[in-house]
N, C-alpha and C positions, 0 to 999 in steps of 0.2 A: 748195587748202589753204594756209593761212598758216604762217610759220615756227614759231610757238608749237604749232600742232597737229602739225606734222611732228615737233617735239621730243617732243611727248607720245606719238605713235604709235611713234617710234623707241626711246624710253625704256621703253615697255611691251613692245615686242618684244625688248628686252634684259633683261627681268624686273626693271626698276627699280621698287621698291615706292613711291618718292617720285613717280614719273611716274604711277603708277596712282592714288595718293592725289590728286594734282592733278586728274586726270581726274574721279574720283569726286566731289570737292569742286565742281568746276566744273559738273558736268552732272546730278548725282543729283536735285536739286530739280526741274529742267526736265523731266526724264524722268518722275519720280514724278507731277507735276501732269498730264502728258499721259496717264499710266496711269489716274489718278483720273476723268479724263473719260470713259474707256471701261469702267471697272469699277465694280462695285456697292459694293465696300467697301475701306477703307484697307488692310486686311491683304493682300488680293489685289494691290492696286497696289503696295504695298511689296514683296511677294514677287516679283512679276514684275520690278520695277525692280531688285531685288537679283540676280535671275537674269541680266538683261541684262549687268550689270557682272562677274558671275561668269564668264560665258561668255568675256568679253574677257580676263579674267585667265587663265582656263583655257587659252585658245588664243593667249596672249600671244606665242609664238614666231613666229607668222605672221599677226598681225593686220593687215589691210590696209584703209585708208581711202582711197577714190578722191577725194572732193571734200572735205566738211566733216564733222568729227566729229559735230556735233549731228545732222545728216542721217543719218548712218550709225546712230547710237544710236536715232533715231526710227523708222528702218526695222526695226531689230532689235526694238523695242518692239512695233510693229504685228504682226510675225510671232508674237511671244511671247503677245500678247493673243489673236490668232486661235487659236493652238494651245490656249491655255487654255480658250477657249470650245468648241473642237473636242473636247477631252478631257472636259470637263464635260457637254456636251450630246450626246456621241457624234456630233458633226457632222463629217463627212469634210471634209478641206481641199479646197476646189474652186474658189476664187476665183483666176482667172488674174491674173498680175502686171499686165497692162495694165488690169485693171478694179478693182484694189484701192482706188484713190482714191475710186471711187464707193461702195465698201463703207464706208470710213472716214468719208466725209462724211455718210452717212445718219444722221438723228436718230431713233434707236429710240424715244425717250421720247415722240414724237409719234404713235406707232402704238398704236391701242387693240386690245384683244382682238378685237373685231368686225371691225376692218380685216384682221388676219391670218387670221382664220377664213374670211372671204370670199375673201381673196386665196389662201390655201391651197387652197380648193376649185378655184379657176382654175388654179392650178399643178398640181394633181393631175389635172384634166381634161386639160390639156395634155400631161402626161407619159403618161396613160392613152391618149391618141390617138396616141402614137408607134407606129411598127411594132414588133412584139413584140421582135425582136432588139435594135433601137435601145434600147428601153425597159429591156431586161435588162441591156445593156452599161452604160447610163448609171446605173441604180441600183446595179450592182455597184461601179462607180467611185465613187459618192457615198456610199452607205450602208456598203459594206463596206471602202471605201477601198482597193480592190485596184488595183494598178498595171495598165497596159495589158498588160504581159507576163503577169501573173497572170490577168487576165481572158481573154486569148487562149488560154492553156493550159486554163483551166477550160471554156471554150466550144468549143474545137477550132477556132478562127478565127485569122487572122493578126493580128499587133500593129497593122499599118496599118489593118485593117478596125475594130479596136476604137478607135483614134484618130479615124478618120473618123466612126464612129458617135456618139462623144462630141462631136465638133465639130459635127456636124449636129444633135444634140439641143440643144446650147447655142445654136446659131444659130436654131432653131426657137423656143426660149424667148425669145431676144432679139427676134426678129421680132414675137413675140405681146406681150411685156411692155416692151420698149424699155429705157430706162435705169433702170427699177426691177428689172430681172432679178436682179441680184446679191442685193439685200437680200430679195427675195421668195423666192429660194432658200434664203437664209440662214434666214429665218423658217420656211419650209416644212420644211426638214430638221430643225429643232428641234422642231417640233410635228407632225411625221408620224405 
């Protein structure tokens, strides 16, 4: 992080409205343009961009940036957009951090209805082929967005067993679908 960025972060942490205005003026258009690439309309892109900056101001007393401000803002934006789709489509959050780049690089505009209908059937078959307990744990974690602890309590099994079942289920799907797994699951849970 360069000195100018460090000054911005320190200024915002000290509740300096001028520092926040400089941050907003410097980065709002860039973040908004990125949001427009992932969202269907300008209003949603604007709302989510505003939310990113609102959260920074709201948490201004302890805002921490490790590398560069733009990277931090882009990361926040990704999470906010994903949350937006998760709320709208009742899609539980399931993309592991180490796979998020694969999710964001996918070009959904190139996918036709026929593509995801056929792919959904393949994903459904793969999930249906899982052992009963694994399938139940996986679907509870993905459809009901239950935590490992909540699933463990609901099914009367250990938290570690829940984590193992989810991990094994995801590994089975990755083995079957390779690098398309993340976007196939995304489409599957939207259109289940």
